[in-house]
BANU-909823 format. One record per atom (N, C-alpha, C): residue in one letter; x negated, y negated, z. Coordinates in steps of 0.02 Angstrom, whole numbers, plus 50000, padded with zeros to 5 digits. Each point is the difference from the previous one (the first is absolute). Layout:
N
AXYZ ...
//
This chain:
561
X445814547053242 X500244994750028 X500284995449948 X500604999050016 X500474995349974 X499624992050016 X500234996149951 X499714993549982 X500314995850080 X499444995949995 X499974996250104 X500444994449995 X500334998150012 X500224992150000 X499754994250062 X499645004850043 X499664998950051 X499155003049990 X499514996250000 X499595001549981 X499405003350067 X499505003550003 X499655000550045 X499774994850017 X499644994549962 X499574993950025 X500684994050031 X500655001449978 X500604996450038 X500035001950062 X500115008050014 X499965002450057 X499394998250049 X499504999849974 X499344999350040 X500034991350020 X499874997249949 X500144992650024 X500714999150043 X500495003549998 X500634998050055 X499885002850062 X499765007550000 X499945003150056 X499315002850028 X499524998849974 X499325001250036 X499884999050060 X500314990750008 X499784998450085 X500275003350033 X500655001750003 X500555001250034 X499685008250012 X499655003449946 X499575009050031 X499654997350047 X499404994049976 X499224998650023 X500494998950115 X500424994949997 X500324999150074 X500335003550028 X500295005749972 X500335007150019 X499345004450026 X499415000149977 X499565004350002 X499684996450078 X499734993549973 X499764994250069 X500525003550045 X500545000250006 X500474999350047 X499875008750047 X500075005249969 X499875004750011 X499635002950030 X499374996149997 X499285001650015 X500004995150086 X500074995249989 X500084994050062 X500485001150044 X500835002149975 X500475002850053 X500254993550010 X499804993049986 X500364993750020 X500684998449954 X500444996650038 X500554998449956 X499794997449940 X500545004449952 X500084996449935 X500695001849977 X500234994949978 X500525003449947 X500204994649940 X500165004349939 X500204993349934 X500485000849985 X500575003750042 X500564999650003 X500434996050052 X500274993549982 X500494996250051 X500485003050037 X499745000350066 X500595002150065 X500804995650000 X499974992749968 X500444997350013 X500444999749939 X500775001050000 X500364998149949 X499954994449948 X499854991550040 X499844996049968 X499364999349949 X499525004550012 X499465001149974 X500025002549928 X500885002249977 X499895001949924 X500274995549955 X500314994450038 X500224994749944 X500734998450023 X500074993249997 X500904999750029 X500495001149981 X499945004349932 X500655002949987 X499725007050013 X499775002249998 X499745007750026 X500555004050010 X500134996650088 X500495004750017 X500575002049985 X500384993549962 X500674998949973 X499765006849934 X499464998549958 X499845005949941 X499985004850021 X499825002550059 X499835007550014 X500665002950021 X500524997050038 X500595001950034 X500225001349915 X500284996249970 X500044999649932 X499915005349943 X499325000150003 X499795006249973 X500045007850046 X500225000550057 X500305005850028 X500425001450009 X500684994549984 X500735000349991 X500035003849913 X499584998549966 X500084999349934 X499895009349979 X499585002750061 X499705005449978 X500755006150038 X500304997150024 X500655004750021 X500444999649958 X500245008650003 X500545002849959 X499664999549911 X499345000749980 X499805000549942 X499545005350017 X499675003149931 X499735003450003 X499314997649969 X499535002650054 X499325000049975 X499725005949985 X499844997749904 X499705002149953 X499325001349976 X499345003550051 X499454999549978 X499585002049954 X500435003549951 X499895002049933 X499385005449997 X500225004450053 X499555005250011 X500185007749967 X499435002449990 X500275006449944 X500405004650048 X500275005449981 X500405004950024 X500394999550058 X500334993249986 X500694998950044 X500545001749985 X500475004950034 X500385003949973 X500714998250053 X500004996550028 X500484995850037 X499904994850034 X500594997050030 X499954994950046 X500115001650092 X499724997850025 X500274999950084 X500034993750050 X500225000450049 X499914994650038 X500374999550065 X500364997650027 X500675000350063 X499564996050052 X499594995749994 X499744997650079 X500404993950008 X499995000650089 X500564996450021 X499644993250044 X499854995550000 X499804996650067 X500085001350053 X499415001650050 X500225000650082 X500494993850016 X499854995649977 X500524992449992 X500554999249987 X500265007849955 X500815001249974 X499895000849933 X499934996049964 X500294999849942 X499395004049948 X500645003949947 X499635003049962 X499584996649933 X499555003450013 X499574996549931 X500045000649921 X500295006749999 X500185002649921 X499454997449939 X499505001650051 X499325000949934 X500105008949971 X500004999549942 X499855006349978 X499105001949985 X499955003949990 X499175002349979 X499755006149963 X499495000149957 X499965004849969 X500015007550037 X500205006049982 X499915006550019 X499755003749946 X499235000650027 X499605003949936 X500125007749990 X499715004049952 X499675006550005 X499155000250000 X499855000450070 X499394999949985 X499325004849956 X500535006649973 X499545002649936 X499924996049948 X500464994549976 X499934994149949 X499414995450036 X500224997650040 X499574993550036 X499155002050025 X499985002050037 X499385002550027 X499495003049945 X500275002649941 X499315000449928 X499994992449977 X500614997850011 X499794991749982 X499794996350035 X499964998150057 X499464999450057 X499154999049985 X499955008049999 X499475001449999 X499694999349912 X500464997749966 X499724998449925 X499474992250007 X500194996250031 X499624994750005 X499374998850059 X499925005550031 X499725002350050 X499124996749989 X499775001849916 X499415001249981 X499754992649987 X500314997649962 X499874991950015 X499934997150056 X500415000550040 X500004996350067 X499425002750019 X499745004649998 X499435004450047 X499374996149967 X500035000149925 X499474994949984 X499964994150006 X500384994450011 X500094993949995 X499564998950078 X499805006050042 X499554998250055 X500384996650059 X499435000750064 X500494995950043 X500114992650016 X499494998249969 X500214991550003 X500704996949973 X500295005549920 X500354997049953 X500645002450055 X499965003650033 X500675005150022 X500304994050055 X499284999650033 X499974994750065 X500344994649995 X499894995049940 X500324996249983 X500704997949970 X500225008449968 X500834999449984 X500125000450039 X499975003850077 X500335002050049 X500164991950023 X499564996350016 X499914993950037 X500504995049946 X500035002349940 X500494995349959 X500905002350027 X499935005850017 X500675004149989 X500184995550082 X499515000450043 X500374998850066 X500014992749986 X499624994549975 X500084991849987 X501064999449963 X499945005549966 X500554999449972 X500755001550057 X499755004950008 X500475001550071 X500044995550059 X499454997150013 X500074993750054 X500464993849974 X499974997749943 X500174996349968 X500625001049999 X500385004350000 X500745003450020 X500035000850081 X499595000150050 X499985000050050 X500974997150033 X500094997049998 X500724998950004 X500515005849983 X500135001349933 X500335004249984 X499795007450032 X499335002950012 X499905004650036 X500204998550064 X500144994950031 X500125000950068 X500615002849991 X500624996149985 X500715002850008 X500005006349956 X499775003149949 X499925007750014 X499775003450059 X499414997550026 X499845003850070 X500345001550042 X500484992050024 X500294999650055 X500745006149991 X500064997549948 X500625004649978 X500065007049987 X499355003050001 X499805008550004 X499765002450064 X499714995050015 X499705002850076 X500174997850058 X500374994150023 X500474997250032 X499724994450051 X499224999649971 X499534995250031 X500574991250009 X499854997750020 X500364993550004 X499374995349943 X500614993849968 X499754996849962 X499024999949995 X499874995550052 X499484997250021 X499525006449980 X500095006050058 X499525003949993 X499935004449942 X500585000949943 X499995000549969 X499614997849953 X500014993349996 X499564995949950 X499235002050013 X499834999050064 X499264999750028 X499795006149989 X500315006750031 X499725006050001 X500135003749930 X500524999049942 X500115003249959 X499784995649938 X499674993850007 X499704996749954 X499354999450013 X499804995550012 X499094997750010 X499625004350032 X500435001750061 X499655007350056 X499795005049940 X500745003649979 X499825004249956 X499444998149934 X500184995049982 X499624998949954 X498994998350004 X500374999750065 X499094998950028 X499745007650003 X500385002950026 X499845008250007 X499685003449935 X500254999549936 X500115001049947 X499284998149974 X499934992950016 X499364998149976 X499385002750046 X500135000750058 X499425002750041 X499845008249956 X500415002849990 X499965005649979 X499665000149912 X500044994749990 X499714997749906 X499315000850042 X499824995350036 X499244998750012 X499645005350041 X500355003750039 X499775006950022 X499645003149929 X500535002549937 X499955002749963 X499474998849963 X500124993849984 X499284996849972 X499355000750026 X499944998950075 X499455000150028 X499635008249990 X500425002650017 X499935009149994 X499845002549933 X500204997249955 X499685002649938 X499454996949958 X499874993950035 X499474997749965 X499445000750058 X500265003250044 X499215003150038 X499625002349954 X500025004949972 X499545001949955 X500024997849922 X499194999249975 X499894994649949 X500565004949940 X500124996049927 X500175001049959 X499455005549961 X499624999350005 X499495001849949 X499234999350028 X499555006149993 X499334997950041 X499545006349941 X499384996150011 X499295003349970 X499665003650048 X499915006749992 X499565005150034 X499445002049973 X499504998550041 X499375001749975 X499585004350078 X499935006149977 X499665003250064 X499245001449960 X499464997750036 X499394999549980 X499735007750002 X499515002749957 X499885007149986 X499275000450018 X499594994950024 X499295001850005 X499654996249931 X499595005549967 X499744998449943 X500705000049930 X500315003250011 X500584999249963 X500444996849973 X500275001049965 X500474991449988 X500785002850031 X500064994850062 X500624999550034 X500385002549970 X500485004250042 X500765002249985 X500494994549987 X500384998149957 X500424992049997 X500545004049958 X500614996950056 X500885001149966 X500224993450024 X500574998949963 X500294993850001 X500695002250017 X500404998350054 X500445001850035 X500534995749999 X500534999049999 X500674997749994 X500435004350065 X500314993550033 X500515003450054 X500714995949990 X500455005250008 X500784997149984 X500445003050057 X500174994650030 X500915001250044 X500365004849950 X500055003950028 X500495003449954 X500715002450034 X500504997449994 X500854999750033 X500145008150021 X500085001950035 X500385007250045 X500495002349947 X500534994249976 X500635001049971 X500624997249989 X500505003150026 X500554995449996 X500004998050086 X500264994250024 X500095001550078 X500704997750014 X500375002850053 X500454998050008 X500214997850077 X500404994950000 X500264995050052 X500475001250025 X500225001550059 X500645005150020 X500214991850063 X500324994649969 X500224996350048 X500294999750057 X499934993950063 X500665002850060 X500434994349995 X500425001250029 X500594995550016 X500064994450040 X499444998650043 X499914994050031 X499614995149978 X499425001449968 X499664995749986 X499595003149933 X500535000149933 X499955002149936 X499154998149975 X500034992050001 X499324996249961 X499265001550061 X500324998950044 X499364998450049 X499695008150005 X500325004450007 X499685005550016 X499765003349914 X500474997649958 X499925003849938 X499474997549951 X499784993650022 X499554996849937 X499185000750008 X499685001950070 X499685003150010 X499695006749945 X500515006050019 X499885006049945 X500104999149933 X500464995550002 X500074998249916 X499234995949967 X499914994650029 X499404998149958 X499485000750029 X499795005450032 X499235003050024 X500165005349944 X500565005549989 X499905002449938 X500014998049927 X500214995349991 X499974994749943 X499424999549977 X499654995450061 X499424995649978 X499475007549991 X500035006050021 X499585004849994 X499985004649953 X500594997349945 X500245003449933 X500365006050002 X500334998750043 X500715006049994 X500594996149970 X500315004049996 X500774998749979 X500355001250048 X500664994850019 X500165001950075 X500914999649978 X500115005550039 X500875001149989 X500104995750056 X500694996250009 X500224996650060 X500535005250023 X500235002050039 X500575003350017 X500184997350077 X500624994349993 X500094996650042 X500605004250064 X500064996550052 X500485002850051 X500695000049974 X500395003349982 X500814998449948 X500324993950046 X499874998850066 X499994992950024 X499874994849992 X499435001049976 X499584994449975 X499484998949947 X500525000849948 X499685000149924 X499734994649977 X500504993450006 X499964996549962 X499314994050018 X499904999550042 X499104998150002 X499565000749982 X499885009749974 X499475002449983 X500275001449895 X500664998450005 X500085001649933 X499804992049976 X500304995850019 X499364993649973 X499335000349996 X499815001850042 X499225002050016 X499885002249926 X500305007649992 X499755002649927 X500074995649937 X500624996550017 X500284996849930 X499484995049994 X499564994150058 X499504999449979 X499395003149975 X500015002250041 X499355005149964 X499885001949944 X500665001749967 X499875003849931 X500164993249943 X500044994150037 X500024993249951 X499374997649992 X499395000950067 X499494996549998 X499445006449957 X500065005450016 X499705004649964 X500175001249915 X500354998749993 X500344999249911 X499554994849982 X499984995550046 X499804991849980 X499245000849991 X499525003550048 X499485000749987 X499775004149964 X500295004349949 X499835004749945 X499995006250020 X500595002150072 X499785008050043 X500675001749969 X500115008050017 X500775002349989 X500324999550066 X500544996449993 X500504998850058 X500195004050030 X499915007649980 X500405007150040 X499275001950038 X499504995350018 X499645002250069 X500484996850048 X500384998150008 X500374999550056 X500704999849993 X500235004850032 X500745003949989 X500434999650047 X500794999950004 X500385001250050 X500375005949991 X500035004050068 X500325006549988 X500594998550072 X500654998549976 X500374999150064 X500545007049990 X500394999350061 X500315009150009 X500754998649994 X500405005149994 X500725000249998 X500215001050065 X500454998850031 X500095002050075 X499945005650008 X499565001450075 X499975006950014 X499385004349971 X499684998049932 X499595003449948 X499625000950034 X499324995450042 X499425003250037 X499595003149956 X499724993949943 X499595000149926 X499405001150042 X499734996750054 X499684998650038 X499175005750006 X500585006350021 X499645005750009 X499945003949958 X500434998649926 X499955002849929 X499384995549979 X499964995950001 X499304993749951 X499245003650076 X500214999750025 X499514999350039 X499375007749993 X500445004449988 X499555007849977 X500004999149919 X500144995349982 X499745002049902 X499234999550021 X499775003449926 X499415001950002 X499554991949963 X500594996349984 X499734993149969 X499754995750049 X500314999350070 X500114996450062 X499085001550030 X499714994849994 X499235001450037 X499814995050067 X500524995749997 X500024995550074 X500905000350018 X499974999050059 X500524999250036 X500004994350079 X500444995849965 X500054994150072 X500725001850026 X499915000350057 X500615000350064 X500114996650024 X500554997050033 X500334996950053 X500615002650046 X499955001850046 X500705003950035 X499945004850037 X500385003250009 X500215007050051 X499395005350013 X499674999850043 X499605006450018 X500075006449965 X500845001849996 X499885006649999 X500065001049884 X500174993449984 X499895001049934 X499214998349984 X499834995350030 X499214999949985 X499465006550029 X500315003950032 X499615005050017 X500075005649949 X500824999449965 X499975005349940 X499594998149956 X499944992449969 X499624997849956 X499265002950014 X499624998750056 X499425002550001 X499965008650014 X500525002849992 X499705007250007 X500135000149923 X500585000449988 X500315002549930 X499484996549938 X500034993749979 X499684995949965 X499305000650001 X499805007849968 X499224998950018 X499664999149943 X500274998449957 X499664998249926 X499844992349996 X500294998050062 X499894991949996 X499694995550063 X499734995849986 X499784997050053 X500254996050051 X500374999850054 X500534998250033 X499894997350069 X500364992849977 X499984994850059 X500664999450036 X499805002050054 X500794998050049 X499854994050056 X500784998650014 X500024994550061 X500615003550003 X500105003150090 X500355003350033 X500384998150051 X500295004250051 X500194998850064 X499554995750058 X499954996750033 X499695001550058 X500264996750058 X499565000650054 X500304996650068 X499734996150018 X500024993549997 X499664991850010 X500024997950066 X499395000050043 X500075000150072 X499804992750014 X500044997450068 X499834994450021 X499935000450073 X499265000550019 X499795001950094 X500104992850019 X500584998950070 X499804992750018 X499735003950069 X499454995949996 X499654999050071 X499904996350060 X499904993749943 X499964993450041 X499984992949956 X499974995050023 X500164995649944 X499924993950043 X499364994949953 X499854992550029 X500554995949987 X500605000849934 X500294996849991 X501015000949987 X500235004350050 X500505004150016 X500584998349945 X500184993149992 X500344995249965 X499905003849909 X499474996049995 X499815003649947 X500035007049955 X499665005950036 X500155005750002 X500795001349993 X500394997650024 X500685003849993 X500274995749945 X499894993749989 X500224997149931 X499775002049957 X499455002849998 X499645004149927 X500155008050014 X500075000950029 X500595008750007 X500604999149986 X500514994250031 X500705001149957 X500024997249934 X499414997049986 X500084999249913 X499755005949965 X499555003050017 X499915005749963 X500395005750013 X500465000750048 X500465004849983 X500734998949977 X500064992549986 X500664996849980 X499695000249913 X499504998249972 X499974997949928 X500165007349977 X500394998149935 X500375003349961 X500325006750028 X500414999050057 X500285005750034 X499515005150024 X499314999350012 X499605004150008 X499835006449955 X500364998849923 X499835005249943 X499304999149971 X499594999250035 X499354998449971 X499695007350026 X499415002749971 X499605005350003 X499464999250062 X499974991850022 X499644996250039 X500115000650051 X500824996550018 X500344998650057 X499795005550066 X500064995650061 X499745003950066 X500485004749991 X499985004550048 X500645007150022 X500004998850075 X499265001950018 X499995002350068 X499474994550038 X500294998250069 X499694994650030 X499785003850076 X499425000849994 X499725003550076 X499774995250047 X500544999650041 X499734996350060 X499885002950070 X499525000150041 X500125004950077 X500494997650026 X500115004250040 X500735000950038 X499794994850072 X499294997250006 X500144996150067 X499724994249962 X500304998949939 X499884993849968 X499284995149965 X500204995950001 X499204997449950 X499774992450067 X499554997949958 X499574993750030 X500254996449959 X500074990850008 X500244995449943 X499924993650039 X500044995749945 X499694995250015 X500524996950066 X500635001249986 X500524999450038 X500115004050055 X499505002550029 X500165004050041 X500095009949987 X499895003250059 X500185007549986 X500924999149975 X500165004749943 X500455000649965 X500035009050021 X500465001550038 X500245007649970 X500285002049944 X499915006050004 X500285004649925 X500594998249982 X500514998750059 X500634997349982 X500044994449975 X499594994650041 X500004991949975 X499765001149910 X499415002750005 X499764999949943 X500525001049948 X500435005849992 X500495000749976 X500564997449970 X500334997150058 X500374994750019 X499774994849953 X499484996350000 X499854993649989 X499815000649942 X499775005749960 X499845001649930 X500724999049966 X500585005250041 X500884997949955 X499924993649998 X500144995750056 X500084994450007 X499794994149940 X499325002049985 X499704998249935 X500205000849933 X500405007150000 X500295001349935 X500644996950000 X500394999850051 X500544997649993 X500054990449993 X499144999050026 X500274992749992 X499754998349929 X499585003749960 X499874998849937 X500655000949953 X500225005150020 X500615002149946 X500594998750023 X500054994750059 X500484997550033 X500604995449934 X499764995849972 X500574996949920 X499805004449963 X500725001249965 X500035003549950 X499504998749930 X500224992849994 X499474999349926 X499425002350000 X499534997550092 X499375002349985 X499775008949990 X500755004650037 X499845005550016 X500145002249925 X500214998649944 X500225002149957 X499174997149953 X499804996150004 X499364998349981 X499385005850002 X500235000850050 X499475003450038 X500055008949987 X500605000850014 X500145007050001 X500275002749941 X500374997749950 X500075001749946 X500555005149986 X500015004349950 X500615006050022 X499665006750005 X500345004950030 X499975006950008 X499865003649917 X499405002449987 X500035002449934 X500485005049982 X500005005450041 X500475004149976 X500415003450071 X500545004749977 X500505001850082 X499485004450044 X499425002349968 X499665005050063 X499654995150041 X499864993150005 X499554995450039 X500624998050045 X500644999149963 X500534997550045 X500035005850071 X500215006849965 X500015006450027 X499615002750083 X499434999449966 X499404999650046 X499824993750061 X500264994449972 X500124993550044 X500645003050062 X500285002449975 X500615001050037 X499895005450048 X499725005549982 X499685006450037 X499744996650047 X499294998249998 X499694997750029 X500124995850068 X500704997250018 X500234996850052 X500125007650058 X500105006549972 X500035005550020 X499365002750035 X499494997949974 X499475002850031 X499644999050080 X500124995950022 X499974997550041 X500174993850038 X499914993850047 X500334995150042 X500004994949939 X500234998349985 X499944992549947 X499924996050038 X499504995749967 X499614994350050 X500224994449950 X500145001349931 X500294993549973 X500575004249952 X500434997950013 X500645001749941 X499834998449929 X500314999949949 X500104998749921 X500514996050006 X500124996649967 X500674995749973 X500104997949926 X500595002349991 X499994999349915 X500094990749984 X499494997849965 X500154994149969 X500375000149933 X500454993649996 X500365000349948 X499394994449935 X500055001549942 X499724996749945 X500554997649970 X499994992050008 X500734996849964 X499615000549907 X499644998950001 X499755000649907 X500235007649987 X499875004450020 X500105006849987 X500455005550055 X500774999149989 X500225004050071 X499985007249993 X499785001449938 X499595006650000 X499675003550033 X499434994950019 X499605002650026 X499915002350067 X499705006749993 X499975002050088 X499284996550022 X500144996550067 X499484995950025 X500075001950071 X499435001650038 X500015004650051 X499504995150046 X499594998150055 X499624999350038 X499645006450041 X499314999150010 X499945006350010 X500165002550090 X499975006350019 X500125004950057 X499274999850034 X500024999350070 X499395003250027 X500175005350039 X499635003050008 X500375007350054 X499385002850047 X500104998350078 X499475002650050 X499925008349994 X499475002349983 X499895006750007 X499254998350034 X499945007550046 X499515004050049 X499475003449949 X499294998950029 X499655005249986 X499565006650045 X500494997050060 X499705006150050 X499905005949967 X500465003549956 X500045005949988 X500015001749943 X499504996049958 X500204999849913 X499945008849981 X500395001449951 X500135004549962 X500084999549934 X500115005149935 X500254999049949 X500454996949977 X500445001150043 X500644997149997 X500074992150013 X499504996750031 X500174993150020 X500104997549937 X500514994249990 X500264996049960 X499424995649979 X499504997050041 X499334996149979 X499655002949955 X499895008450008 X499495002149939 X500085001849940 X500634995649993 X500155001149925 X500414994649982 X500014996949920 X500024992749982 X500725001650004 X500274993950005 X500794999050024 X500034992749949 X499955000949930 X499914992949965 X500704995749999 X499734994650003 X500524995850002 X500014994550065 X500434997850023 X500094994850048 X499935004850069 X499655003350000 X499975003850070 X499224998950034 X500084999150077 X499334999750024 X500005003450070 X499635002950024 X499975004950066 X499604997150049 X500104996750045 X499464997150057 X499975005950037 X499445003550001 X499675006550045 X499714999650052 X500125001350054 X499564999850076 X499595005250007 X499364997749990 X499445004950015 X499754998450079 X499675005150020 X499684998550069 X499464995749977 X499674999549967 X499434994250001 X499854998749928 X499424995149992 X499744996849942 X499755008449982 X499655001650046 X499565004849972 X500355006749952 X500455003450058 X500585002549946 X500374996349953 X500244995849981 X500014996749941 X499735001349946 X499134999550030 X499765002649935 X499815005449973 X500315003450052 X499995007949988 X500635002049945 X500294997550028 X500835000549951 X499924996449939 X499484994749982 X499894996749952 X499715001049939 X499435006550046 X499655006149977 X500305004149946 X500265002650053 X500385006249984 X500634997749922 X500414993650016 X500374997649955 X499714999149933 X499534996749986 X499754999449941 X499575005249968 X499685006350043 X499725002549970 X500775006849976 X500405000750037 X500425003249971 X500614999949950 X500324992250022 X500484997549962 X499534994149938 X499454997250011 X499864995249979 X500194991949996 X499704996649991 X500124993350030 X499714994949936 X500414996149973 X499904995949957 X499464992950033 X500464998650038 X499694994250067 X500035002750058 X499634995350039 X499795001850095 X499794992550020 X500374999050067 X500104992450019 X499725000650075 X499764996950030 X499754999650068 X500094993250006 X500155000050084 X499784994550043 X499785000550071 X499334996949987 X499684999550065 X499344994850002 X500144999750083 X499244994050022 X499475003650006 X499925006249990 X499535005550042 X499505002049942 X499294997749993 X499525000449973 X499895008249976 X500075004950066 X500085007149989 X500395004149977 X500664996750013 X500665000149964 X500105000549917 X499634991550001 X499955002349912 X499385005049971 X499494999150024 X499655006249959 X500475006350031 X500334999150032 X500095010150000 X500445000249946 X500554995149992 X500535000949936 X499785000949951 X499264994349994 X499904999649927 X499595007050000 X499715001750041 X499745007449982 X500575006149979 X500504999750033 X500445004949978 X500304997749904 X500184994150001 X499924998549932 X499655000449933 X499264999450029 X499495002549952 X499895008149990 X499995004550064 X500155006150000 X500655003249964 X500674997550002 X500595001349962 X500044997249952 X499774993649977 X499984999049922 X500654995649987 X500054994150062 X500564996049999 X499914994150021 X500284996249933 X499864991949996 X500264997050068 X499784993950040 X500165000050064 X499914991149990 X500334997650051 X500294993750000 X500074997450084 X499584995250031 X499815000250054 X500034990750015 X500605002150052 X500234993450014 X500164993949983 X500715001949953 X500104996949951 X500584994750025 X499934993250031 X500664997050017 X500014992149953 X499715001249938 X500084994749968 X500625000749952 X499824998249922 X500225001849941 X499985004649970 X499605005050020 X499685006249964 X500405003450028 X500285007749954 X500105004450066 X499835005849971 X500305004950036 X499685006749997 X500145004049917 X500654999249986 X500335000949948 X499704996949939 X499564996249994 X499834996649940 X499425000749983 X499894998849945 X499245003249980 X499884994449934 X499464996649990 X499874995149920 X499495003149976 X500085003349925 X499585000449962 X499434998949985 X499615001449989 X499084998149998 X499784998550044 X500465002250051 X499655001150097 X500065004650030 X500645000850023 X500295004850014 X500055005849970 X499835007050025 X500275009049985 X500595000650013 X500445002849954 X500615000950026 X500015006650012 X500095003850057 X499925007349995 X499215000350021 X499715006550003 X499205003950024 X500015004549942 X500355002749976 X500025008549957 X499685004450073 X499984999950056 X499595004350034 X500405000750046 X500895000050020 X500255003650054 X500505001449949 X500635004750005 X500485001049973 X500654995749983 X499764993150027 X500474994649956 X499975001349937 X499654999549978 X499594999949927 X499455002049996 X499675003049919 X499495001850000 X499714996549946 X499894992549993 X499694995749964 X500104992550015 X499814996349988 X499704993550034 X500514994749952 X500304995250017 X499894994349939 X499704994650041 X499594997649967 X499515004449938 X499274999550006 X499755005349988 X499254999449998 X499865004149947 X499265002850002 X499615003049922 X500415008250027 X500125001550038 X500165006349997 X500875001649952 X500154992950020 X500875002149968 X500034998449921 X499144999349982 X500074998749916 X499735003849976 X499325002550037 X499345004449953 X500025005549986 X500735002850036 X500095007149968 X500484999149945 X500414995349986 X500434999549933 X499594999849919 X499295001050013 X499765002149951 X499275001550024 X499755003349928 X499205004350008 X499614998049942 X499284999550025 X499614996549954 X499815006949966 X499954997449927 X499805004749966 X499334997449944 X499445005149999 X499334997649963 X499955001649942 X499634998149935 X499925002349957 X499084998249997 X499785005549981 X499094998350000 X499925002649933 X499474993849976 X499855003349920 X499224998449995 X499685003149976 X499544999449994 X499654995249958 X499484997750035 X499774991749966 X499805000849948 
//
């Protein structure tokens, strides 16, 4: 272990209270966050300083000092138009991976508490640069600035800290040592001294996504690091910068704490190289975290057999509309959920199941056509002003989303047409309002559009014969296609119990009767579970004990007393 500028005592004094609060939060599930959501909380000059720091990165080479660097690669283009021009190290895994393993013994021996506190110091330094990270997330994901600031900053940091808390909890569930004495009647007892060490699996691979590079990347990164593994971060080629900056901070903190900085490293790819497949099956890789398409997630689960694989894949999120005592609130809540970040969230509702005979509301009976028309009008009202539309929608992250949006209009009767929105600050941004299409579930078959994920600002208003039929379609959808979220609106206690039973049986996270400022596509760290791990949309939940416990093993040494 190298000489430490950051001692264990300093780390404990600074961060042990935060760890204790995080542990308390995951037990109580109450609201808590140490990372401020408001931009002004970071100081008067923080906005300008963060923007300047981001701009100073453009056109530069981000040298992380990693072993095995055999070239440079880049090419990110912001969904808002500008080229970022940042170059990143391209590495030879035959050199880098052995270097990463070299520091693992000292990291293992440091113990769960020291590892947790080092991780919290990393998160603390990232938090101090939240404005800079927000611009990096915005210009790689297409999120609007405020969303990039919150989801890419404090909310992502919360998820990372949550993973650290769970990791600490699971590793300390077993005592570090024990004295064992078995009575033998008149003979002396059998006595052993036992030690128990949390042993990491090896090198963990984080395969980043384009839309939420930090929010989806931090749980796996910090869960693996806190459990003693080295972590290799392989960002999405269109969203490298936020994770590259994360790796840079992690390496700096590890070195200052006296550990090998190569415990965290970056692997970027040249255009079309596809290094994720190559890295995923290497014998050194023992843990994989992945967010992205079902196709590649299934490939990882099938082929990366040497690793513990955690995947978040595609799902078909569904809202059952049975009845409501707050019709206006329901429409406003759904309109916001459909619009936020142009529907480019794995939690955005896609299918709205509405009885064809209509629903009971506090505004009187509403027919299927009226509900759909009123929801379309609510979305149009929300996004009517371009400035507000830009602030909510952000930009389409890639051309595939735009193609799906345009094709959706041909799938059925268009209830809400998409329109183009101009972003005066970034004329190159592709901004589109959502499209809503009417479909009928009278004769569902495997080719029905609502039985597949259509990722982006696309929703289907699906007419069903009854609420009972809606629940059967919900059950089929979750079981066969998976769902990250389910929503329902009902004033009936029996219907509420019925939809809850479907979600309990099919392991889907449910939100009931949301009509205020909480939305089905948002989750809060330390309280809400993101995914369940119990349906095809994801094989793990962010965050629970199962997400961290299999990243390490307990090894016991027994000694004769």
